[in-house]
N, C-alpha and C positions, 0 to 999 in steps of 0.2 A: 830739440825733437824731432823740428819739423823735417832735417836734413838726414834725418835717421831713418831705417827701416824700421817697423814696428812688426816684434818677433813675441807671439804668444803661445804660450808654455800649456797647449791645451790637455789638462789631466781630468778633464770631465767627459762622460760618454758622448757630449752634443757635437754635432759636425763644429768642424773648424770655422764654417762662412756662418753660423747664428753665433758662435762666442767672439767673431769681430765683428760684425752686426751689434750686437749689447754692449762692446767694449767702444763703439763709435757713439754711441748715444750718451755714453757714461762720459767721456772726453767733452764731449758737447757742453754737457753740465757743467764740468771743471772749468771750461771755459768762459762759460756766462758768469760762474762764481767769482772767478777773476778779476771780471769787469765790474762787479758790485762792490759797494762799504766791506770791509771787513768784518764791521762790528754786526753784521748779518748772519754769520755765523751760528747762532743756534737756532737760526731757519734753515741754514745751508744743511745740515744735521739732522734735523727734523725732516726734510723733506729726502734725505738719502737714506734714514731708516723707516721712512713710513708710507711713502708712495711709491709707483712703478716706475721705472726711467724715463718714459714718454713723459708722463703726468709730470715728476721732477722736473724734466725739462722745461715743457709750459708752462711751467708754475715760474721758473727763471725769467724763461723769456718774457712773461706778463710782468716782472718786478722790472725789470730792466728796459721795460716799454714805460714803466711805471716814473721810474727814475728820470727818463730822457724825457717825458711829461713835466715833469718840475722843472729841470733845467729850462728848456724851449719854452713853455705854455705858461708859468706861474713865475711869483716873485718868492718862492718858499724856501730859494736855496740859492747861492752865487758860483754853487761849482759849475765848470763847465763839462764836466765830466761826471757820470753815476758815480765811480770809485772815490771820486773826491767829495760826495755829498757829506756833509758833514751830521753825527749821532744828534748832535744839538738843533740841527733845523729839522730832522724828523720830530723831532720830538715839540716841535710848535703844529704840525699837522694836526688838522681837525678832522670829524666824522663830515662837516660840509666839505670839505676840498678834496676827498675821495666821491662824494656826492658827483662833485665838478667833474672828477677824471673819469668816472661813468656816463656820465653826460657826453663828455667828449668822445670818446670812445665810441660811441655810436656811430660818428661819421667825421673821420678826418682825413687831410690834405699831408702828404710829403713830397717835396719838392728836393728835384734833385737835377744833374746835368741833362737827364733825357725829359726830363717834364714833370708835368704833375700827377702825381697818382691819389684816387681816392677811394680809400676805404670805408667800409662800411661792414657793422656786424650787427647780427641778430642778437637776439636777448642771449641764446643759449651761450654764444662766445663774450658776451657781458658777462653772465653769470660766473663762467670760470675767472674771467679779470677781479672780478668780485671776490671770490673765492684765494683767489693769490693771494693778494693784497691784506685780506682779512686774515689769513692764516700768518701771514706776514706779522703784523700789528698785535697777534695774540702773544704771538711767540716774543717777540721784543718786550711787551708788558710781561708775560712770565719770567722773562728772565732779568725783569728791572730795568729796562734800558729806556723804558718810554713809562710817564705817570700814569697814564689811565688807558683802561681799554677802550678805545673810541668806535669799534665795530657794532655795537647795538645800533650809534646811531648811522650805519648804511643804509639808504635808501632800499628797498626789498625790488627785484627785478623780477616779472610774472613770464614764467614760463609755461608754455603750454602742456596740458593736462595730457593725459597719454590718449583720450579717446578725439584730442580735437587736433592730434599729429598726423600729418598725411603718410603713409607708408608710400615711399615711392618702390616698385617692383614692376619687373615684367610680366606679362601672364604670359599664358602657356604658349599662346600659338605666336604670341613675341618672342618667346625663347627659341621656338620653332624656326622663326624668319631670322633670327640670328645664327643659330646653326646652319641653317641653312646657305647662307649668305657666306660664311667662311668655310663651307663645303665647296660651293658653286663658284663663288666670286662675283656673284649677282648685288650690284648695287655700290661696286667699287669704283674709284676712278681708273683711270688710265696709269697713273702713275703708281697707286697703289694696288692693283693688278700686278703690275709688274715685282714690287713685294712680296705678294699673296702667294706667288708661285715658287717660292722660298718658302714663305714659312706659315702656309695653310694648317699645315700638320701641328703644328705647336702651338697657333693661335686656337685651332681646336679644342687641343687638350685643355689650355689655360682657360677657356670657357666652360667647359664642362668640366671640369675640378670646382670651377666658381659656383656654378647655380647645382652642382651635386651635393656638395660637402659646406656651403655658405663659408670658406675661410676667409679670414681676413687677407688683407692682400699682404701682412708681413708674413704669414704663415706661407702663402704661397711662393712668395718671393724667396724664401728660403729652402725650397724643395729640392732634393738632391734625387741625384738617378739611386743612391744606395738607400736612399729614404724609402722606399717600394720592396715588399719582400713579397713575391706573388705566390711562394710556395705558401706560405700562413695567409695569403687573400688580405694582407692590410700594408698602411702604410704609416709612418710617423711624422708627425708635427710638432712644431716647439711654439706652444701658445703664451698669454701674459703670465708673469710672475715665473717664468720659466717652466712651465709645466708643460708635461708629455701627454702627447695623446695620439693613440692609434686609431685608424681609420678603416675601414674594412671598403675593398676594393670590388666594385662591381664589373658587370660585363664590357659594360659601355666602357669604362676607363679604363679596363684592360686594351681592351682592342684598338683605343686612341693612343694609349702610350705607347703600344708596341709599333704601331705604323708610324707615330713622332721619332721613337728611338732609332726603328731600322731601317726608315727610307729617309729622314729628314735630318737630325741630329747629328753635327759634324762627328766624326770620328776621334774618338782620343788621343790621336797620335797627332793631330791638327789643334791640340789647344793644349792652353797653358796650364800647367799645375795645379793653378789654384781655380782651373774653369772646369777639368775634368769630371768633379764630379756633378756640377751645376746642371738641374734637369733644362729649365728655362732659358736658352741663349739667344744672344740676339747674331745677326749676320754677321758681326766679327768675333762672334766666339767669346761673349763676356757674359756673365749672369745679365740677365733682364734686371733693368732697376724697377723701383716704384712707378717712376714718370714712365716709362714706356711701356708699363703692363696698363697704366690708366689710360694709357692714349688707344690700344690694344682693344680694350674693352669699350671706351667710348666712339669707338670706330664702329664696330658691328653693332653695338646696341644703337648708334643711333640710325642704322640702316633699319632695324626692325622696327623703329619705332617712328620712321619717317622723316627724323629733323635731320638738323646741322651736324656736325661731328661737335662743333662746342656743346652741342645740349644734350651730345649721348649720356646714358649712366655711368655714373663711379663702379669701381668693384665693390664698395658694401653697398648697392642697391641689389648687384647681383647675390648677394648674402641674404640681403630681402627677402630676393627672388628665392631663393631658396626654402628658407622658412615657411611665406606663404604657398610654396607649392606643396610643402609636406604638409603643414597642417591643412591645406586645402584636400589632402588625400586623406585624410581620417588619421592621421598618426597619430600617437597622442603628445602631448604638449610638454610633457616632462621629458621624453626622450627627444623632442625636437630641440630641448632646452639644453642638454647637453651635449646633442652632435656640434651644437652653435657656440657652445661655450659660454651661456650666459648666466652674470654671478646669479639672478635673480629671475625666478620664472615670469614676473610680471613684465620682465624685458620681453620675453617670448610672447606673451598673451596681448603683445601691442602688433604683432602680424598674426593673431588668430584674429583680429577685430577686423582685417582687410580679408577676410575668407567672404565671398559671396556666397547670398542666398542661405547663411551655413543656417540660422534658425530654420529657415524653409526647409532645409534638406533632414534637419532633425526632426520636425515634428510629421514630414510627410509620409504619411501611411500609418501615424500614433493617433489611430480614430477610438472614441469611447464610445460610438452608437449601434445601433445591434445589429445593422449591416454587415459591421465590419469582426464583430466576434463571431461570425459564422455559423449564428443559430446557437451558441453554445449558451447555457446560461450561467452566468457568474457567482447567482445565488445558490446552486447548488455545490454544498460542500464537496463532492464529489471532485467537480472541475479543478477545485483547489488543489 
């Protein structure tokens, strides 16, 4: 298959690039499954039918990591390859072995020809690894492949409470500094200025779209020129679980879009068929990758924050910026939840907690002393 061109017959109303991206994730899942023992097929089936493709990919990656841990860090298997691990060896694994694995996962080293790399995981990453392995053992137990369910003996991993988590987002004055940097080129290095002259309108539209709509990186990366319908004043995005969503277009986005497409974006006759509809293009005329978009965002946010490029913000933090800005301007939290596509409003409430002086603003002017009643008598029934 590697030597053949993949042809997708797209009979849905999704753009080809969205279908191709989904297929890429599914192919990666299939590739990981082929590297794991075939007796895990019940687990594979569960993941395929129950979780999102990206979650499935993450879980399969965690299980492969666990299998490699068994091979290289323990004497629980004689296999030299994850696929060769025997079911009988898995049947001997106890809860304590999983707890040791989770402890190992906090900080571990990987050595290759380039040197030694140290990896450190936060509790949120450890929690996902625990979940991946927990679900695996539950389904092995359900299918009668292991004698008991050992997951009850897994050590708990303490995650921060919602109120304890710091929300990293740009303040409104920092957003203006970021937009000023992409408009004027101020703060860029000499080399960056050379590229900026060719891409400033593209980069401005990217940043404005992120902070206006709070799009996920994948949602913005997949945008096409044909996604936008200016007669209806809306554009279409594709979200998790294959959901379609229509987003209203405001004047700021209309102006930035028109400038970019008319003055900077290459004309169709200079583009290959697969890139003619892609909205955000590299200087080579190909659709920008996730990595390229991250670098663009890091560059301009680092200028607004006055920090190094490495410490600039990710696209996800511009999503947080959109949320905190909308809530700070008094918009209904349920409307913000719908715009950002949060499954639960409690997620949106995390950003509400970031609003400075929200309680003070709420109570300001809401007094109950006589001076604030302007001489009116609340005891008078007529006043009611």
